[in-house]
Structures are given as structure tokens and as C-alpha cells.
C-alpha positions in Angstrom: 3.5 -21.7 15.0 3.8 -18.2 13.7 7.1 -16.4 14.3 7.5 -12.7 14.0 9.3 -11.5 10.8 11.3 -9.0 12.9 11.8 -10.0 16.5 11.3 -13.8 16.1 8.8 -13.9 19.0 5.9 -16.3 18.7 3.7 -14.2 21.1 1.0 -12.6 19.1 -2.5 -12.9 17.8 -4.3 -13.3 14.4 -6.2 -10.0 13.9 -7.6 -10.4 10.4 -8.5 -13.5 8.3 -9.5 -13.1 4.7 -9.5 -16.8 3.9 -8.1 -18.1 0.7 -7.7 -15.4 -1.9 -6.3 -15.2 -5.5 -2.9 -13.5 -5.9 -3.3 -9.8 -5.9 -0.1 -9.5 -7.8 -0.8 -11.7 -10.8 -3.5 -10.8 -13.4 -4.2 -13.8 -15.7 -4.9 -13.3 -19.5 -8.6 -12.8 -20.2 -8.4 -15.9 -22.3 -7.4 -18.0 -19.2 -10.7 -19.4 -17.8 -9.1 -20.3 -14.4 -9.7 -21.4 -11.8 -7.0 -19.3 -10.2 -4.7 -20.5 -7.4 -5.7 -19.2 -4.0 -3.5 -18.4 -1.0 -4.4 -18.0 2.7 -4.4 -14.3 3.6 -4.2 -13.6 7.4 -2.7 -10.7 9.4 -0.9 -11.4 12.7 0.1 -8.8 15.3 3.3 -9.4 17.2 2.7 -8.8 20.9 6.5 -8.3 21.5 7.5 -5.7 18.9 4.1 -4.6 17.6 4.7 -5.4 13.9 1.5 -6.4 12.0 2.4 -8.9 9.3 1.2 -11.6 7.0 1.0 -14.8 9.0 1.7 -17.0 6.0 4.6 -17.3 3.6 2.9 -18.5 0.4 5.0 -17.6 -2.6 2.5 -16.0 -4.9 3.0 -15.3 -8.6 3.6 -11.8 -9.7 3.6 -10.0 -13.1 4.0 -6.5 -14.6 3.7 -3.3 -12.6 0.9 -0.9 -13.0 1.4 2.8 -13.9 2.1 5.0 -10.9 -0.8 7.2 -10.1 -0.3 11.0 -10.0 -1.5 11.0 -6.4 1.5 9.0 -5.4 4.0 11.0 -7.5 2.6 14.2 -5.9 2.8 12.8 -2.4 6.5 11.8 -2.9 7.3 15.4 -3.9 5.4 16.7 -0.9 7.4 14.4 1.4 10.7 15.5 0.0 9.7 19.2 0.4 8.5 18.6 4.0 11.7 16.8 5.0 13.9 19.5 3.4 11.9 22.2 5.2 12.2 20.3 8.5 16.0 20.3 8.1 16.3 16.6 8.7 18.3 15.8 5.5 21.9 16.5 4.8 22.7 19.3 2.3 24.8 17.0 0.0 26.2 13.6 -0.5 25.2 10.3 -2.2 21.8 8.7 -2.1 21.1 5.0 -2.1 17.5 4.0 -2.9 16.2 0.5 -2.2 14.0 -0.7 -5.0 10.3 -1.2 -4.8 7.9 -3.3 -6.9 5.7 -0.2 -6.9 8.2 1.7 -8.9 8.8 5.4 -8.5 12.0 7.1 -7.2 13.1 9.9 -4.8 16.5 10.3 -6.4 15.6 13.0 -8.9 13.7 15.0 -6.3 16.5 14.8 -3.8 19.0 15.9 -6.6 17.1 19.2 -6.7 18.3 19.8 -3.1 22.0 19.0 -3.5 22.1 15.2 -3.1 23.2 12.9 -5.9 22.7 9.2 -6.8 25.4 7.0 -5.2 27.7 5.1 -7.5 27.5 1.9 -5.6 29.5 0.6 -2.6 30.0 4.0 -1.0 28.4 4.8 2.4 25.2 6.8 1.8 24.4 10.3 3.2 20.8 9.3 2.6 19.2 5.9 2.3 15.7 5.9 0.9 12.9 3.3 1.2 10.3 5.8 0.1 8.2 3.8 -2.3 6.9 1.2 0.0 9.6 -1.3 -0.8 10.5 -2.8 2.6 7.0 -4.2 3.2 7.7 -6.7 0.5 10.5 -8.4 2.4 9.7 -11.6 4.2 12.6 -11.1 6.7 11.9 -7.7 8.1 14.9 -7.7 10.5 17.4 -8.4 7.7 15.7 -5.9 5.4 15.9 -3.0 7.9 19.5 -4.0 8.9 20.5 -3.9 5.2 19.2 -0.3 5.0 21.0 0.7 8.2 24.2 -0.9 7.0 24.2 1.1 3.8 24.3 4.4 5.8 27.4 6.5 6.3 28.1 7.0 10.1 26.2 10.3 10.0 23.8 9.3 7.3 20.0 9.5 7.3 17.5 6.7 6.5 14.1 7.7 5.2 11.3 5.1 5.4 7.8 5.8 4.1 4.8 3.5 4.7 1.1 3.3 4.7 0.3 3.7 8.4 -1.4 0.8 10.2 -3.4 3.5 12.1 -4.9 4.6 8.8 -5.8 1.0 7.9 -7.6 0.6 11.3 -9.3 4.0 11.4 -10.5 3.7 7.8 -11.4 0.0 7.9 -9.0 -0.5 5.0 -8.9 -4.3 5.3 -8.1 -4.6 1.6 -4.8 -2.9 2.2 -3.8 -6.4 3.4 -2.7 -8.4 0.4 -0.4 -11.1 -0.9 3.2 -10.1 -1.3 2.9 -7.2 1.2 4.4 -8.9 4.3 4.5 -6.0 6.8 2.2 -3.2 8.0 3.8 -0.6 10.1 2.6 1.5 13.0 4.9 4.4 13.9 5.5 3.1 17.5 6.5 -0.3 16.0 8.7 1.3 13.4 10.5 3.5 16.0 11.3 0.4 18.0 12.4 -1.6 15.0 14.8 1.1 13.9 16.2 1.2 17.4 16.9 -2.6 17.2 19.1 -2.0 14.2 21.0 0.8 15.8 19.0 3.8 14.6 17.1 6.6 16.3 13.9 7.9 14.7 14.5 11.6 14.4 11.3 12.9 12.7 8.0 11.7 11.5 5.8 13.4 8.8 2.2 12.4 8.1 0.6 12.8 4.7 -3.0 12.3 3.5 -2.3 9.6 0.8 -4.2 6.4 1.5 -5.8 7.9 4.5 -2.4 8.3 6.3 1.1 7.8 5.0 4.1 8.4 7.2 7.7 9.2 6.4 10.2 8.6 9.2 13.8 9.7 9.3 16.4 7.9 11.4 20.1 8.1 12.1 22.8 6.8 14.4 22.9 8.7 17.7 20.2 11.1 16.6 17.6 12.8 18.7 13.9 12.5 18.2 12.0 15.8 17.6 8.5 16.2 19.0 6.9 15.0 15.7 7.9 11.4 16.5 6.1 11.4 19.9 3.1 13.2 18.5 2.5 10.6 15.8 3.2 7.7 18.0 0.8 8.9 20.7 -1.9 9.5 18.1 -1.5 6.0 16.6 -1.4 4.3 20.0 -4.8 6.0 20.7 -6.2 4.3 17.6 -5.1 0.9 19.0 -2.3 -0.1 16.7 -0.6 -2.2 19.4 -3.7 -3.9 20.7 -5.2 -7.0 19.1 -8.7 -6.2 20.3 -8.6 -2.9 18.3 -8.7 -4.9 15.1 -12.2 -6.4 15.7 -14.0 -3.8 13.6 -11.5 -4.3 10.8 -12.5 -8.0 10.6 -16.2 -7.1 10.8 -15.8 -4.6 8.0 -14.7 -7.3 5.5 -18.1 -9.0 5.2 -19.9 -5.6 5.5 -18.0 -4.1 2.6 -18.1 -7.2 0.4 -21.8 -7.7 0.9 -22.4 -4.0 0.3 -20.6 -4.2 -3.1 -22.4 -7.4 -4.1 -25.8 -5.8 -3.3 -24.9 -2.6 -5.2 -23.8 -4.5 -8.3 -26.9 -6.6 -8.2 -29.1 -3.6 -7.9 -27.4 -1.7 -10.7 -27.7 -4.8 -12.9 -31.4 -5.1 -12.2 -31.8 -1.4 -13.2 -30.0 -2.1 -16.5 -27.2 0.2 -15.8 -23.8 -0.1 -17.6 -21.3 -0.6 -14.8 -17.5 -0.5 -15.0 -14.8 -0.3 -12.5 -11.6 1.8 -12.6 -8.2 0.9 -11.3 -7.1 -2.8 -11.5 -5.3 -2.3 -8.2 -4.1 -5.1 -6.1 -6.4 -3.9 -3.3 -9.4 -4.5 -5.5 -8.7 -8.2 -5.9 -9.9 -9.6 -2.6 -12.9 -7.2 -2.6 -14.1 -8.3 -6.0 -13.5 -12.0 -5.1 -15.4 -11.8 -1.8 -18.2 -9.9 -3.4 -18.6 -12.6 -6.1 -18.2 -10.1 -8.9 -18.5 -11.3 -12.5 -18.8 -9.9 -16.0 -22.5 -10.1 -15.8 -22.7 -7.3 -13.2 -19.3 -5.6 -13.8 -18.6 -5.3 -17.5 -14.9 -4.5 -17.0 -12.3 -2.7 -15.0 -10.4 0.1 -16.8 -6.8 0.8 -16.0 -4.2 3.1 -17.6 -1.5 0.4 -17.4 -1.0 -1.2 -20.8 0.5 -4.2 -19.1 -2.8 -5.0 -17.4 -5.1 -4.5 -20.3 -6.2 -7.7 -22.0 -6.0 -9.5 -18.6 -8.7 -10.0 -16.1 -9.2 -9.4 -12.4 -7.9 -12.4 -10.5 -10.6 -14.8 -9.1 -13.2 -13.4 -11.6 -14.0 -13.3 -15.3 -14.1 -9.4 -15.3 -11.8 -8.1 -18.1 -9.4 -5.3 -17.7 -9.7 -2.7 -20.4 -8.0 0.5 -21.5 -9.4 4.0 -20.8 -10.4 4.4 -24.4 -12.6 1.4 -24.1 -14.1 2.8 -20.9 -15.0 6.0 -22.6 -16.4 4.3 -25.7 -18.7 2.1 -23.5 -20.4 5.2 -22.1 -20.9 3.7 -18.7 -23.7 4.8 -16.4 -21.6 4.1 -13.3 -17.8 3.8 -12.8 -16.8 2.3 -9.4 -13.5 3.6 -8.4 -11.4 1.1 -6.4 -8.8 3.6 -5.1 -10.6 6.6 -3.7 -7.4 8.8 -3.7 -7.5 8.8 -7.5 -10.9 10.5 -7.8 -9.7 13.9 -8.7 -7.1 12.8 -11.2 -9.4 10.4 -13.1 -12.1 13.0 -13.4 -9.5 15.4 -14.9 -8.1 12.7 -17.1 -11.4 11.4 -18.4 -13.7 14.5 -18.8 -15.8 12.5 -21.3 -17.3 10.6 -18.4 -19.8 12.7 -16.4 -18.5 13.5 -12.9 -21.7 12.0 -11.4 -20.9 8.6 -12.9 -17.8 8.2 -10.7 -18.6 6.4 -7.4 -16.3 5.4 -4.7 -16.5 1.6 -4.5 -16.4 1.7 -0.7 -13.3 -0.3 -0.5 -11.2 2.0 1.6 -8.7 4.5 0.4 
């Protein structure tokens, strides 16, 4: 029986089943021939509180973090500026930031607006979960309660997440991956915050990953119109309805088959094909597409910690950007479409026409 990670209800439905997949958080050395361990990857939607979540609790191996892309850094700055402009943050006081495996920090940006890093133990004027940290917690109720408990009585919590509405609207099934236990819609987040004693006071939407949302909340606060506007828009997409996920499931095979066919066609044409971004979201896509080094010579990544390893579930090596340039590829399949502008700027040696969105969602 599946039990909700937040409200403990068992009333819900499986809305996405990716079968057994290699860990998207552990990249084996290229010298390790495998086979790699696989873990069941299924998404379940709670009918009681609306939280979309991994149905299974497999403990998957993890290793080094990748380098943070400029797109995420820029979005974080945009979020801080938007929240300051909206007047929803205090003018001064200590900040407590909950850590994230994704790295990154809001503290320096908030310091530019009068806030400072907390010394530990003191109630926080601002508590930040802005780098997608809370989704990694298996117990969602305890995780949100811990963030609420860190607030001063008049403090403000900031939670940023990749919107479930964007995942649905963009058929971003590969956003669902091991170690990422929760996927938030804004209506669900508003209710979850209420359950730990907080009122969502504002909601800001950004373009990153097709739709990233930053919500602020406080004790005894009042919601401004932005909260209702974003909630209404996301409900219209179907974030609280299990039947609205049918196309997400259908898109899995459609996308994986499309990539398999594309790689086979390019190989038949004798094209030199590489990928870019050894991102966790590329793991299930390449696995389901049956990718191998015969059709995909390598995946380049700027993170030194991933170079010399391989994409999980495949024999495709991960190489550095210098090796990518030296290979003079005919085609570079980009596995995170938000990075297109920055990788073209960073690697002008590769013709712009060589870069192709891999069709794996944002």
C-alpha cells in the first residue's frame, strides 16, 4: 500500500510508470562495465492533498554534484529581485537556508538587500528552500514542518520548485527521477503550507524548466492575488486530476522511440553524434532509448566530477568540453533545453546549427 509522504492518506493513483531505471544520481566509472542496479520509478498522485510523489522508497546511490548551469544562477537572481520588488520579504534580519544536493545559494543575493546569514539557532526572518532542496526529503510533512519551525514569529518562508503544471504541459516525464521524492503543484503547496501553520502570501512564476514557482509564506499572512492566479492556472492544466496525466505516460514511449530512431538514422548517415549535459533527467531517456556508444559517441559535461564516468545504464562515456570541441561533432544533442543559449555562447567552436534539442523536455 502506498501512503502519502505528506498527509499519510492511502487514497491516490499511480499516474506514471517508468519501470526499472538506473540511478539518475550515480554515474559509474567508464571502466565499470555494469550492469547497473535498477530501481522502480513510479509517480503517485495523492487524492487527499494533491502531492505528486515517488511511490517507492528505494535508497539509490549518489555521487558528486554537477556544476550549476548559468540559467539556474540567473533565475535565482531574478527570483530574489522579483520578491524584493513585490515587497514580500523583510528589510533586515537573519536568513536560514536549507541545503540542497543541487548546490547554489540565495544568501549572498539576499545580503544585497539588507538580510544576513543566520549564526545558527536564532529564529530566522527568512527561511529559504530556493534550490529545490525539499523535494529530496522522503518525509514531506516533517521537512516542511522543520522549515516552518525555523521561522521567527513574523518570519517569511520562501520555497521554490519546478511546477508540476510545467511537467504536465510540457510532457516532461523525465523530470521524474530517483531521489526526487516530491513534485509540487501550487494548489498542493498552498495546502501543505497551511497544514504546518503557514499562509501562502505570494507566488511568482519564472520560465526556467518550462515553469518554476517561488512561493512565500508566513504565519497569519494574507494571500495576494498572485497565489490565486497561479493556483487557478495550474488547476486548469489538471495538476490535481489523475486522468490529466495520461498524455505524460504516453509521451514516455513516444519520446524514447523518437530518440532511438534519430540516433539510428544519424549513425546510418555516418554523422558524428555527441550529447551535452550529463544531467540526471537524461538518464531514463537514454536508458529507454537503448542508447550506446555506437550511436552516441559521448555526452559532454562541464563538471569535472562527471568526466571519466559514463551515463548510467549505458556504455556512453562522459567527456569534457575540450574533448567535445576536438571531436568536431556533426550533431550535439542537448538534454536540457534551457541551456541552449549558454552552451552556444560558451562553445563558439561548435557551429550553432550542430546543436539540437534532444526532445526530452526542458
